[in-house]
C-alpha positions as CSV (number, residue, x, y, z in Angstrom):
1,M,282.2,-5.0,223.8
2,A,280.8,-2.0,221.9
3,T,280.3,-2.7,218.2
4,L,280.0,-0.3,215.3
5,V,276.4,-0.5,214.1
6,R,276.2,2.4,211.6
7,Q,278.6,4.7,209.8
8,G,277.0,7.7,208.2
9,K,278.5,10.6,206.2
10,V,279.6,12.2,209.5
11,R,278.7,10.1,212.5
12,D,279.8,6.6,213.7
13,V,277.3,4.9,216.0
14,Y,278.4,2.2,218.5
15,D,276.1,-0.1,220.5
16,L,276.9,0.1,224.2
17,G,274.1,-2.3,225.2
18,D,271.6,0.0,226.9
19,A,272.6,3.1,224.9
20,Y,274.4,4.2,221.7
21,L,277.6,6.1,221.5
22,M,277.5,8.7,218.6
23,V,280.8,10.0,217.5
24,A,280.9,13.0,215.2
25,S,283.9,12.6,212.9
26,D,285.6,15.4,210.9
27,R,284.3,14.1,207.6
28,I,282.6,16.5,205.4
29,S,280.2,15.8,202.6
30,A,279.0,17.8,199.6
31,F,276.8,16.9,196.6
32,D,276.1,13.5,198.3
33,W,279.9,12.6,198.3
34,I,282.1,12.3,201.4
35,L,285.1,14.4,200.6
36,P,288.6,12.9,201.0
37,T,289.8,15.9,203.1
38,R,288.7,16.3,206.7
39,I,288.0,19.5,208.5
40,P,289.8,19.4,211.9
41,D,287.5,19.7,214.9
42,K,284.3,19.9,212.8
43,G,282.8,16.9,214.7
44,R,283.5,18.7,218.0
45,V,281.8,21.8,216.8
46,L,278.7,19.9,215.7
47,T,278.6,18.0,219.0
48,Q,279.0,21.1,221.1
49,I,276.3,23.0,219.2
50,S,273.9,20.1,219.5
51,Q,274.6,19.8,223.2
52,F,273.9,23.5,223.6
53,W,270.5,23.2,221.9
54,F,269.5,20.0,223.7
55,D,270.2,21.9,227.0
56,F,268.3,25.0,225.7
57,M,265.2,23.3,224.3
58,D,262.6,22.3,226.8
59,I,261.7,19.1,224.9
60,P,262.4,15.4,225.3
61,H,265.6,14.4,223.5
62,H,267.9,11.4,223.3
63,L,271.1,12.9,224.8
64,V,272.1,11.2,228.1
65,S,275.7,12.5,228.5
66,T,278.8,13.7,226.7
67,D,281.1,12.3,229.5
68,I,283.0,9.4,227.9
69,S,284.5,8.5,231.3
70,T,281.2,6.9,232.2
71,I,281.5,4.2,229.4
72,Q,283.9,1.6,228.2
73,V,285.5,3.1,225.2
74,P,285.1,0.9,222.1
75,E,288.2,-1.1,221.2
76,G,290.5,0.7,218.7
77,L,289.2,4.2,219.6
78,D,291.4,6.9,221.3
79,P,289.6,8.4,224.3
80,T,291.5,11.7,223.7
81,D,290.1,11.9,220.1
82,L,286.6,11.1,221.4
83,D,286.7,14.1,223.8
84,G,284.2,16.7,222.7
85,R,282.8,14.8,219.8
86,S,280.9,12.1,221.5
87,M,277.3,11.7,222.8
88,I,275.9,8.9,224.8
89,V,272.2,8.7,223.7
90,R,269.1,6.7,224.3
91,K,268.2,4.0,221.8
92,C,265.3,5.2,219.8
93,E,263.2,3.9,217.0
94,V,263.9,6.4,214.3
95,V,260.9,8.0,212.5
96,P,261.6,7.5,208.8
97,I,261.0,11.2,207.9
98,E,263.3,14.2,207.6
99,C,261.4,17.1,209.2
100,V,262.5,20.1,207.2
101,V,261.6,23.6,208.3
102,R,262.1,26.6,206.0
103,G,262.1,30.1,207.2
104,Y,263.5,31.6,204.0
105,L,263.1,30.9,200.3
106,V,266.5,29.5,199.4
107,G,268.3,26.5,197.9
108,S,266.1,23.8,196.5
109,G,263.1,25.7,197.7
110,W,264.1,28.7,195.6
111,R,264.7,26.5,192.5
112,D,261.3,24.8,193.1
113,Y,259.5,28.2,193.4
114,Q,261.1,29.5,190.1
115,R,259.8,26.5,188.3
116,T,256.4,26.1,189.9
117,G,255.5,29.0,192.1
118,R,255.5,26.5,195.0
119,V,257.8,25.0,197.5
120,C,257.3,21.3,198.0
121,G,253.7,21.7,196.8
122,I,252.9,24.7,199.0
123,E,251.7,27.6,196.9
124,L,253.4,30.9,197.5
125,S,252.8,34.5,196.5
126,P,254.2,35.6,193.2
127,G,257.2,37.8,192.9
128,L,259.3,36.6,195.8
129,Q,263.0,37.1,195.7
130,N,265.8,34.6,196.4
131,C,266.4,34.4,200.1
132,A,263.1,36.2,200.9
133,K,261.8,35.6,204.5
134,F,258.5,33.8,204.8
135,D,255.7,35.3,206.9
136,Q,255.5,31.9,208.7
137,A,258.0,29.1,208.5
138,L,257.1,26.2,206.2
139,F,257.1,22.5,207.2
140,T,258.3,20.5,204.2
141,P,259.0,16.8,205.0
142,S,261.1,14.5,203.0
143,T,262.0,10.8,202.9
144,K,265.2,9.6,204.7
145,A,267.6,8.3,202.1
146,E,270.5,6.1,203.2
147,E,272.3,7.0,200.0
148,G,271.8,9.9,197.6
149,H,269.2,12.6,197.8
150,D,266.2,12.7,200.2
151,E,263.0,13.1,198.3
152,N,260.5,15.9,199.2
153,I,257.0,14.6,199.9
154,S,253.7,16.3,200.7
155,F,252.3,16.3,204.2
156,E,249.6,13.9,203.1
157,E,252.3,11.5,201.8
158,M,254.0,11.8,205.2
159,V,250.6,10.9,206.8
160,D,250.6,7.7,204.7
161,V,254.0,6.8,206.1
162,V,253.7,7.6,209.9
163,G,249.9,8.2,210.5
164,R,248.1,11.4,210.9
165,D,248.5,11.9,214.7
166,T,252.3,11.4,214.5
167,A,252.6,13.5,211.3
168,E,250.7,16.4,213.0
169,T,252.8,16.1,216.2
170,L,256.0,16.1,214.2
171,R,255.0,19.2,212.3
172,E,254.0,21.0,215.5
173,K,257.1,20.1,217.4
174,S,259.5,20.8,214.4
175,L,258.0,24.2,213.9
176,E,258.2,24.9,217.7
177,V,261.9,24.0,217.9
178,Y,262.8,25.9,214.8
179,N,260.9,29.0,215.9
180,R,262.6,29.0,219.4
181,G,266.0,28.4,217.8
182,Q,265.4,31.1,215.2
183,Q,264.4,33.7,217.8
184,F,267.4,32.9,220.0
185,A,269.9,33.0,217.1
186,A,268.5,36.3,215.9
187,G,269.5,37.7,219.3
188,K,273.0,36.6,218.5
189,G,273.1,38.2,215.1
190,I,272.5,35.0,213.2
191,I,269.7,34.2,210.8
192,L,268.6,30.5,211.0
193,A,267.3,30.2,207.4
194,D,266.2,26.6,207.5
195,T,267.0,23.3,209.1
196,K,266.1,19.6,209.3
197,F,265.3,17.6,212.4
198,E,265.2,13.9,213.1
199,W,262.8,12.3,215.7
200,G,262.6,8.9,217.3
201,W,260.4,6.9,219.7
202,H,261.7,5.9,223.1
203,E,259.4,3.9,225.4
204,G,256.4,5.5,223.7
205,E,257.7,9.1,223.9
206,L,258.7,11.1,220.8
207,M,262.2,12.5,221.2
208,L,264.4,14.9,219.2
209,I,267.5,12.9,218.1
210,D,270.7,13.1,216.1
211,E,272.0,16.6,215.7
212,V,270.1,19.9,216.3
213,L,270.5,23.3,214.6
214,T,274.1,22.8,213.5
215,P,275.9,24.2,210.5
216,D,275.6,20.7,208.9
217,S,271.8,20.4,209.3
218,S,270.9,24.1,208.9
219,R,271.7,27.3,207.0
220,F,273.2,30.0,209.3
221,W,273.6,33.5,207.8
222,P,275.1,36.6,209.4
223,A,272.2,39.0,210.1
224,D,274.2,42.2,209.5
225,S,274.9,41.3,205.8
226,Y,271.4,39.9,204.9
227,T,270.3,41.2,201.5
228,P,267.3,39.5,199.8
229,G,267.6,38.9,196.1
230,Q,271.0,37.2,196.2
231,N,272.8,34.3,197.8
232,Q,273.9,35.0,201.4
233,P,277.3,34.5,203.1
234,S,277.0,31.6,205.5
235,Y,278.5,29.8,208.5
236,D,277.9,26.4,207.0
237,K,279.6,24.2,204.4
238,Q,278.3,26.3,201.5
239,F,281.9,27.6,201.5
240,V,283.1,24.2,200.4
241,R,280.3,23.7,197.9
242,E,281.2,27.1,196.2
243,Y,284.8,26.1,196.0
244,L,283.9,22.7,194.4
245,D,281.8,24.6,191.9
246,T,284.9,26.4,190.7
247,T,286.7,23.1,189.9
248,D,286.3,20.8,187.0
249,W,284.9,18.0,189.2
250,D,281.8,16.5,187.5
251,K,280.1,15.4,190.8
252,N,279.7,11.9,189.4
253,S,283.2,10.6,190.3
254,E,285.5,10.7,193.3
255,P,285.8,14.3,194.6
256,P,289.1,16.1,194.8
257,E,291.1,17.0,197.9
258,L,290.4,20.4,199.4
259,P,293.2,23.0,199.4
260,Q,294.5,23.9,202.9
261,E,293.1,27.4,202.6
262,I,289.6,26.0,202.1
263,V,290.1,23.6,205.0
264,D,291.3,26.4,207.3
265,N,288.5,28.8,206.3
266,T,285.8,26.2,206.7
267,R,287.1,25.2,210.2
268,R,287.1,28.9,211.1
269,K,283.4,29.3,209.9
270,Y,282.2,26.4,212.0
271,I,284.0,27.6,215.1
272,E,282.7,31.1,214.5
273,A,279.1,29.7,214.4
274,F,279.6,28.0,217.7
275,E,281.1,30.9,219.5
276,Q,278.6,33.5,218.2
277,L,275.6,31.3,219.1
278,T,276.8,30.1,222.5
279,G,278.9,33.1,223.7
280,K,281.6,30.5,224.7
281,D,285.1,30.1,223.5
282,F,285.7,26.9,221.5
283,A,287.9,24.7,223.8
284,W,289.9,23.0,221.1
285,K,291.5,26.0,219.4
């Protein structure tokens, strides 16, 4: 019988014996809180985008199948609800590092630069604007926190955790996947501003795991409205963050419910990202 072995902010992971079943829920988090309101079909969008990128990238990864008819569905779960949001994946030993790649100066990187002139310890030219494009993407690793914020670390600190050979391989592979994804997205009118990857070991081979280049793990901006020097409109959950910033929620207590308008617009943004990237219609409209 499959057992629940992990429940993250979005994904539930079940042990199938020789593999895991990863189910992407419709939960949404912001400011390190899981919000009480779900975004319908969000988990399906994340899964479908990840599947698209796993198929596109010529790199070892953990995805085996998205066909749940090949497994015994865990007790208590509805196969209809699992459709489109489930991945059967290889069991991997997770590398305890978030591999963050930044192509643009935004978010915590912009705040860091304003204070120090650096991003995660990497010195940058003076006078850069908010959302400026880097000449070359930056690799800025962080720790993986089970709760709360991940902590940015230097590359040398990463070496101390995983060893130099593994650290250099992770940096090379993360930049390679980001650059390939960024180039493809650009052809679809989308700027892939930054992202984070997870990697794991399977039978001695380093594999790309979890989700890949989704609106939850990345910043997607419409290229036709990109304007350096200001925050950009996005396809990700920034829409929800901006709404929460207009409320009186203190971000230290249980978050409020989201209004239906915010739910509908957020769902629309996620589906828009999938359709524009893949050129396919979202099957669960």
